[in-house]
C-alpha positions as CSV (number, residue, x, y, z in Angstrom):
1,M,119.0,218.9,29.7
2,T,121.8,216.8,28.2
3,M,123.3,219.9,26.6
4,W,123.3,221.7,30.0
5,K,124.9,218.7,31.7
6,S,127.6,218.8,29.1
7,V,128.2,222.5,29.7
8,L,128.2,222.1,33.5
9,A,130.6,219.2,33.2
10,A,132.9,221.3,31.0
11,A,132.7,224.2,33.4
12,A,133.6,221.9,36.3
13,V,136.6,220.6,34.5
14,A,137.7,224.1,33.6
15,L,137.3,225.3,37.2
16,A,139.2,222.3,38.5
17,S,142.0,223.0,36.1
18,S,142.0,226.7,37.0
19,T,142.1,225.8,40.7
20,S,144.9,223.3,40.2
21,A,146.9,225.9,38.3
22,M,146.4,228.5,41.0
23,A,147.4,226.2,43.8
24,Q,151.1,226.8,44.6
25,R,153.1,223.6,44.5
26,T,155.0,222.8,47.7
27,D,156.8,219.6,47.0
28,L,160.0,218.9,45.2
29,V,161.9,215.9,43.9
30,L,165.6,216.5,43.4
31,G,168.1,214.1,41.7
32,V,171.5,213.5,43.4
33,V,174.2,211.4,42.0
34,L,175.6,209.8,45.2
35,E,173.9,208.3,48.1
36,P,175.5,209.5,51.4
37,P,177.2,206.8,53.6
38,H,175.2,208.3,56.5
39,L,173.5,211.7,57.4
40,D,175.8,213.1,60.1
41,P,178.0,215.9,58.6
42,T,180.1,216.0,61.8
43,A,181.3,212.4,61.3
44,G,182.0,211.9,57.6
45,A,183.9,213.4,54.7
46,A,181.5,212.6,51.9
47,A,180.1,215.7,50.2
48,A,176.8,213.7,49.6
49,I,176.0,214.2,53.3
50,D,176.1,218.0,53.3
51,E,174.4,218.1,49.9
52,I,171.2,217.0,51.7
53,V,171.4,218.2,55.3
54,Y,173.5,221.4,55.3
55,A,171.3,224.5,56.1
56,N,168.2,222.3,55.6
57,V,168.4,220.0,58.6
58,F,171.5,221.2,60.5
59,E,172.7,224.7,61.2
60,G,176.0,226.1,62.6
61,L,176.8,229.3,64.5
62,T,177.5,230.8,61.0
63,R,176.6,229.8,57.5
64,I,178.1,230.2,54.0
65,D,175.7,231.9,51.6
66,S,175.3,231.5,47.9
67,G,178.0,234.1,47.3
68,G,180.5,232.4,49.6
69,E,180.1,235.0,52.3
70,V,179.8,234.3,56.0
71,Q,176.4,235.0,57.5
72,P,174.9,234.7,61.0
73,A,172.9,231.5,61.7
74,L,172.3,230.1,65.2
75,A,174.5,233.0,66.4
76,E,172.6,236.2,65.7
77,S,175.7,238.3,66.4
78,W,179.3,238.2,67.8
79,E,182.0,240.4,69.1
80,V,185.8,239.8,68.6
81,S,188.4,241.0,71.1
82,E,191.1,243.4,70.0
83,D,193.7,240.7,70.0
84,G,191.5,238.6,67.7
85,K,191.6,235.6,70.1
86,V,188.2,235.9,71.9
87,Y,184.8,235.5,70.1
88,T,181.7,236.1,72.1
89,F,178.6,234.8,70.3
90,K,175.1,235.9,71.1
91,L,172.7,233.0,70.2
92,H,169.1,233.2,69.0
93,D,166.6,232.5,71.8
94,G,163.7,230.1,71.6
95,V,165.4,227.7,69.2
96,M,164.4,224.0,69.4
97,F,165.9,220.8,68.0
98,H,163.6,218.7,65.9
99,D,163.0,216.2,68.8
100,G,161.7,219.0,71.0
101,T,164.8,219.6,73.1
102,T,166.0,223.1,73.7
103,F,169.0,224.6,71.9
104,D,171.2,226.8,74.1
105,A,174.9,227.6,74.8
106,E,175.5,224.1,76.3
107,D,174.8,222.5,72.9
108,V,177.4,224.8,71.3
109,K,180.0,223.9,73.9
110,F,179.1,220.2,73.5
111,S,179.4,220.4,69.7
112,L,182.7,222.3,69.5
113,D,184.3,220.3,72.3
114,R,183.2,217.1,70.6
115,A,184.6,218.1,67.3
116,R,188.0,218.9,68.7
117,A,188.3,216.0,71.2
118,D,191.1,213.5,71.1
119,D,188.6,210.8,70.0
120,S,186.8,213.0,67.5
121,T,185.6,211.3,64.3
122,N,185.1,214.7,62.6
123,A,186.6,214.6,59.1
124,Q,187.7,218.2,59.4
125,K,189.0,218.1,63.0
126,P,191.9,220.5,62.1
127,L,189.3,223.2,61.7
128,F,188.9,223.3,65.4
129,E,192.5,223.0,66.5
130,A,192.8,226.8,67.1
131,I,190.2,226.6,69.9
132,N,191.6,226.8,73.4
133,T,188.4,226.9,75.5
134,V,184.6,227.1,75.0
135,E,182.8,228.7,77.9
136,V,179.0,229.0,78.6
137,V,178.4,232.6,79.8
138,D,174.6,232.2,80.0
139,P,172.0,230.2,78.0
140,T,172.3,232.5,75.0
141,T,175.9,233.5,75.2
142,V,179.1,231.5,74.4
143,K,182.7,232.7,74.6
144,V,185.3,230.9,72.5
145,T,188.9,231.6,73.2
146,L,191.5,230.8,70.5
147,K,195.2,229.8,71.0
148,Q,196.1,232.4,68.5
149,P,194.2,234.6,66.1
150,Q,192.7,232.8,63.1
151,G,191.6,234.8,60.1
152,S,189.3,232.1,58.8
153,F,187.6,231.2,62.1
154,L,184.1,232.5,61.4
155,Y,184.3,230.9,57.9
156,N,185.4,227.6,59.4
157,L,182.3,227.6,61.7
158,G,180.2,227.8,58.5
159,W,181.3,224.4,57.3
160,G,179.0,221.4,57.5
161,D,181.4,219.8,59.9
162,A,180.8,222.6,62.4
163,V,177.0,222.3,62.7
164,I,175.5,222.3,66.2
165,V,174.2,219.0,67.5
166,A,172.6,218.0,70.8
167,P,174.0,215.5,73.3
168,E,170.6,213.9,73.5
169,S,170.6,212.9,69.8
170,A,174.2,213.2,68.5
171,E,174.9,209.5,68.5
172,G,171.8,208.7,66.3
173,N,172.4,211.4,63.7
174,K,173.9,209.0,61.2
175,E,170.6,207.3,60.6
176,S,168.0,209.7,62.0
177,P,169.5,213.3,62.0
178,V,168.1,215.8,64.5
179,G,169.0,219.4,63.9
180,T,167.6,222.9,64.3
181,G,167.0,223.7,60.6
182,P,163.9,224.6,58.7
183,F,163.4,221.0,57.5
184,K,163.2,217.8,59.5
185,F,164.4,214.4,58.5
186,D,161.5,212.2,57.4
187,N,162.7,209.0,55.8
188,W,165.7,207.3,54.2
189,A,164.9,204.5,51.7
190,K,168.4,203.1,51.4
191,G,169.5,202.9,47.8
192,S,166.6,205.1,46.7
193,S,166.0,208.4,48.4
194,V,166.2,210.7,51.4
195,T,163.1,212.8,52.3
196,I,162.9,215.9,54.5
197,V,159.8,217.8,55.5
198,K,159.0,221.3,56.6
199,N,159.7,222.1,60.3
200,P,156.6,223.8,61.6
201,D,158.4,225.0,64.7
202,Y,161.4,226.6,63.0
203,W,162.8,229.6,64.8
204,G,163.6,231.6,61.7
205,D,161.8,232.4,58.4
206,P,159.6,229.5,57.3
207,V,160.5,227.7,54.1
208,A,158.0,227.5,51.2
209,L,158.4,223.8,50.5
210,D,156.5,221.3,52.6
211,K,158.5,218.3,51.4
212,A,161.7,217.6,49.4
213,E,162.8,214.2,48.3
214,F,166.5,213.7,47.3
215,R,166.3,210.8,44.8
216,I,169.6,208.9,44.1
217,I,170.1,208.8,40.3
218,P,173.7,208.0,39.6
219,D,174.0,208.5,35.8
220,A,172.7,210.3,32.7
221,A,171.0,207.1,31.4
222,A,168.5,207.3,34.3
223,A,168.6,211.1,34.9
224,I,167.5,212.2,31.5
225,P,164.2,210.3,31.4
226,A,163.5,211.2,35.0
227,L,163.8,214.8,34.2
228,L,161.9,214.8,30.9
229,S,159.0,212.8,32.4
230,G,158.7,215.2,35.3
231,D,159.4,212.5,37.9
232,V,162.3,214.7,39.0
233,Q,162.0,218.5,38.9
234,A,165.6,219.5,39.7
235,F,169.2,218.3,39.5
236,P,171.5,220.7,41.5
237,N,174.4,218.8,39.8
238,M,173.1,217.2,36.6
239,P,174.8,214.1,35.1
240,A,173.7,215.4,31.7
241,G,176.4,213.8,29.5
242,D,175.9,214.3,25.8
243,A,172.2,215.2,26.4
244,L,173.0,218.7,27.8
245,P,172.4,220.6,24.5
246,Q,169.0,218.9,24.2
247,I,168.0,220.0,27.7
248,Q,169.3,223.5,27.1
249,S,167.0,223.8,24.1
250,D,163.9,222.7,26.0
251,P,162.0,225.8,27.4
252,R,160.6,223.7,30.2
253,F,163.9,223.8,32.0
254,S,166.4,226.2,33.3
255,V,170.0,225.2,32.7
256,V,172.5,227.2,34.8
257,I,176.2,226.5,34.5
258,G,177.9,227.7,37.7
259,A,181.1,227.3,39.6
260,T,182.0,225.0,42.5
261,E,184.8,224.6,45.0
262,G,185.5,221.2,43.5
263,E,189.2,220.8,42.7
264,T,189.2,217.7,40.5
265,I,192.5,216.0,40.9
266,L,194.4,212.8,40.0
267,S,195.0,211.9,43.7
268,T,198.5,210.5,44.2
269,N,199.9,208.4,47.0
270,N,203.0,210.5,47.7
271,G,204.1,208.1,50.4
272,K,204.2,205.0,48.2
273,E,206.9,204.0,45.6
274,P,207.3,205.1,42.9
275,F,205.1,208.2,43.5
276,N,207.3,209.4,46.3
277,N,209.7,210.3,43.5
278,L,209.3,213.9,42.4
279,K,210.4,213.1,38.8
280,V,207.7,210.4,38.5
281,R,205.1,212.9,39.7
282,Q,206.4,215.5,37.3
283,A,206.3,213.0,34.4
284,I,202.6,212.3,35.2
285,A,202.0,216.1,35.2
286,H,203.6,216.5,31.8
287,A,201.6,213.4,30.5
288,L,198.2,214.9,31.3
289,D,196.3,216.7,28.6
290,R,193.7,218.6,30.6
291,Q,191.4,219.5,27.8
292,G,190.9,215.9,26.8
293,I,190.1,215.0,30.4
294,I,187.8,218.0,30.7
295,D,185.9,217.0,27.6
296,A,185.3,213.5,28.9
297,G,184.8,214.2,32.6
298,S,182.8,217.5,32.6
299,S,181.1,217.8,29.2
300,G,183.9,220.2,28.3
301,L,182.8,222.7,30.9
302,G,185.5,222.3,33.6
303,V,188.0,225.1,34.1
304,P,191.7,224.0,34.0
305,I,193.7,224.3,37.3
306,G,197.4,224.0,38.0
307,S,197.2,223.7,41.8
308,H,194.6,223.0,44.5
309,F,192.6,226.3,44.3
310,S,189.4,227.6,42.8
311,P,189.7,230.0,39.9
312,A,186.7,231.8,41.3
313,N,188.8,232.8,44.4
314,A,190.4,236.3,44.4
315,A,193.7,234.7,45.5
316,Y,193.8,232.2,42.6
317,V,197.1,232.0,40.7
318,D,197.1,230.4,37.2
319,L,199.7,227.7,37.4
320,T,198.5,225.5,34.6
321,G,201.7,226.2,32.7
322,T,204.0,224.8,35.3
323,Y,204.0,221.4,33.6
324,P,202.7,221.8,30.0
325,H,201.5,218.7,28.2
326,D,204.7,217.1,26.8
327,V,204.9,213.4,26.1
328,E,208.6,213.3,25.4
329,K,209.5,215.3,28.5
330,A,207.4,212.9,30.5
331,K,209.3,209.9,29.1
332,A,212.6,211.6,29.8
333,L,211.7,212.2,33.4
334,L,210.7,208.6,33.9
335,K,214.0,207.5,32.5
336,E,215.9,209.9,34.8
337,A,213.9,208.4,37.7
338,G,215.0,204.9,36.7
339,F,211.7,203.8,35.1
340,E,212.6,203.8,31.4
341,N,210.9,200.3,31.2
342,G,207.7,201.8,32.5
343,I,205.5,201.6,35.6
344,K,202.5,199.5,36.5
345,A,200.0,201.0,39.0
346,T,196.3,201.0,39.9
347,L,193.7,203.7,39.4
348,K,190.7,203.5,41.7
349,L,187.7,205.3,40.4
350,P,184.6,206.3,42.4
351,P,181.2,206.4,40.7
352,P,180.9,210.0,39.4
353,A,181.2,210.5,35.7
354,Y,184.1,212.9,36.0
355,A,186.1,210.0,37.6
356,R,184.9,207.1,35.6
357,D,184.9,208.8,32.2
358,G,187.9,211.0,32.9
359,G,189.8,208.0,34.2
360,Q,189.6,206.3,30.9
361,V,191.2,209.3,29.2
362,I,193.9,209.6,31.9
363,A,194.8,205.9,31.6
364,S,195.2,206.3,27.9
365,Q,197.4,209.4,28.3
366,L,199.7,207.8,30.9
367,R,199.9,204.6,28.8
368,E,201.5,206.8,26.0
369,V,204.4,207.7,28.3
370,G,204.9,204.2,29.7
371,I,202.6,204.1,32.8
372,E,200.2,201.2,32.6
373,L,197.2,201.6,34.9
374,E,194.8,198.9,36.0
375,I,191.4,200.6,36.4
376,I,189.5,199.5,39.5
377,P,186.0,200.9,39.8
378,V,184.9,201.3,43.4
379,E,181.7,202.4,45.1
380,W,181.7,205.5,47.2
381,A,181.9,203.7,50.6
382,Q,184.8,201.6,49.3
383,W,186.6,204.8,48.1
384,L,186.2,206.4,51.5
385,D,187.6,203.2,53.3
386,Q,190.3,202.2,50.9
387,V,191.6,205.5,49.5
388,F,190.7,208.2,52.0
389,K,190.9,206.3,55.3
390,T,193.6,203.6,54.8
391,K,195.7,205.0,51.9
392,D,195.4,201.7,50.0
393,Y,195.8,203.1,46.6
394,D,198.3,204.3,43.9
395,L,196.2,206.8,42.0
396,S,192.5,207.9,42.1
397,I,190.3,210.7,40.8
398,V,188.1,212.8,43.0
399,S,186.7,216.3,43.3
400,H,187.5,218.0,46.6
401,T,184.4,220.1,47.1
402,E,185.1,221.5,50.6
403,P,185.4,225.3,50.5
404,N,188.9,226.8,50.3
405,D,190.6,223.7,51.6
406,I,194.2,224.0,50.5
407,G,195.2,223.5,54.1
408,I,194.5,219.8,53.8
409,Y,198.0,219.4,52.3
410,A,199.5,220.3,55.7
411,R,197.8,217.5,57.5
412,D,200.3,214.8,58.6
413,D,197.8,211.9,58.2
414,Y,196.0,213.0,55.1
415,Y,195.5,210.5,52.3
416,F,197.9,212.1,49.9
417,D,200.7,211.3,52.4
418,Y,202.4,214.6,51.4
419,H,204.9,216.3,53.8
420,N,206.6,219.6,53.1
421,P,207.7,221.8,56.1
422,E,207.9,224.9,53.8
423,F,204.3,224.4,52.8
424,N,203.2,223.8,56.4
425,K,204.8,227.1,57.5
426,V,202.9,229.0,54.8
427,I,199.6,227.5,56.1
428,A,200.6,228.2,59.7
429,D,201.2,231.8,58.8
430,L,197.9,231.9,57.0
431,D,196.1,230.7,60.0
432,V,197.2,233.7,62.1
433,T,196.8,236.3,59.4
434,S,193.7,238.4,59.2
435,D,194.8,241.0,56.6
436,Q,193.2,239.9,53.3
437,A,196.0,241.2,51.0
438,K,198.5,239.3,53.1
439,R,196.3,236.2,53.1
440,N,196.0,236.3,49.3
441,E,199.8,236.5,49.1
442,L,200.2,233.5,51.3
443,Y,197.6,231.6,49.3
444,G,199.6,232.3,46.2
445,Q,202.8,230.9,47.8
446,A,200.9,227.8,48.9
447,Q,199.5,227.2,45.4
448,K,203.0,227.4,43.8
449,I,204.6,225.0,46.2
450,L,201.9,222.4,45.5
451,A,202.2,223.0,41.7
452,D,206.0,222.7,41.8
453,D,205.9,219.5,43.9
454,A,203.3,218.0,41.5
455,V,201.7,216.6,44.6
456,N,198.7,215.5,42.6
457,G,197.6,215.7,39.0
458,F,195.7,219.0,39.1
459,L,193.0,218.7,36.4
460,F,190.0,221.1,36.5
461,E,187.5,222.9,38.7
462,L,184.3,220.9,38.6
463,P,181.4,222.9,37.0
464,K,178.0,223.0,38.6
465,I,175.5,222.0,35.9
466,G,172.2,222.9,37.5
467,V,169.1,221.8,35.7
468,W,165.6,222.4,37.0
469,D,162.0,223.2,36.1
470,A,161.8,226.7,34.7
471,K,159.2,227.6,37.3
472,L,161.4,226.8,40.2
473,E,163.0,229.7,42.0
474,G,165.8,230.1,44.6
475,M,168.2,227.3,43.5
476,W,171.8,228.2,43.8
477,E,173.8,229.0,40.6
478,N,177.2,228.3,42.3
479,S,178.4,226.0,45.0
480,P,180.7,227.9,47.3
481,I,180.0,225.1,49.8
482,Q,178.9,221.5,49.2
483,A,175.2,222.1,49.8
484,T,171.8,222.1,48.2
485,D,170.3,224.8,50.3
486,L,166.5,224.8,49.9
487,T,165.7,227.6,52.4
488,D,164.7,230.1,49.7
489,V,163.4,227.6,47.1
490,K,159.8,227.9,45.9
491,W,157.6,227.4,42.9
492,G,156.7,230.4,40.9
493,D,153.9,231.0,38.5
């Protein structure tokens, strides 16, 4: 009898193990480096917002897919007038917001009008400047008339800043976001994690995951043990540091090195002395040794850039040779500018490793030519307030991860404080050009102007170091937009 009890017990254990193995896992914990300041992508510039809510909680009329192409989203189709100025969108019927309110053409009009209003707090308000009118034709049809043709209009509508929100819930989206997406907001434990859960009433294809928790893990010291222990199963952008080779050799994990839209730059306050002096900016450009910065700030995986443009884009022009690393040339330029005795300035560094680690190298390189930097570490909220909003800075380091965003240099009030009518005209021409070959030519002109003006220290394109459980499927290799899109993510066998 005792023997049989032992056999039955062993069988029960085996059956339980088999059943457990057969059950498909439906939860996921992802590690993210930065905590978002809030959760409303229409009211903030931080990439950390979109990394959680884009395509998961909120949707736009269009969306950007993993290959960087425009796809239908809340708009199932559209027609464009012959003059390229009128877009008529046909909306999906039967769509509901997470609070049970109905999505229709009125919500589209509300969202687009709100984004372009005089009092708009949208961080990418210029995306909507081409819109002249938004008209509700019927509950599932919207007509948008532009002031002039805009070749990037459908692409612009795929940004996180252009997601559709409802008037009933828009004001509360910073803390309790309400969208139309396949996931619903569940909980935000400040300083710890943001959790989303499956939306059972989603209008489109249902997602495989029932729950996803975005856990805030800012550095490699915490990320590595969380991954190895299984507490976290995926890092869309892993702060791996020196441990990357160890992780790559572990068969439990997939390590995928992809591309981003993250132009990593030494942001420069062009409106402040002495950085309003072209020779000073050129001296900085000559002082920078990109490879040393890439080794420190991106585990040696970043791709050097010479202007504000992604090497993955067909219109990219390699301008890294515009100001080659030359310490003596940098010193001579500072002398010509009247600063032969050197310059003292501040370098404000946000939390990511590419900024904090890369900043140390940059400070050392600039010290060699006579520029002494006081390093000031700042938290992300401080960076957004002091650097991005009020321009209270000399130099900083940040990755601009918005897609194809070279047009920011034409904005009068942007934090670089850069003003060049020649550049602005190129961007204006680009806005009304649809022919792709001509657009690429204009992109090339814009890149060269920025490189020649040494507007910022152009460093490298931020790599996407994706690390996740080898059984996880559907994670994006590249980041054509600042998002962790979980709509196709599932656990395999």
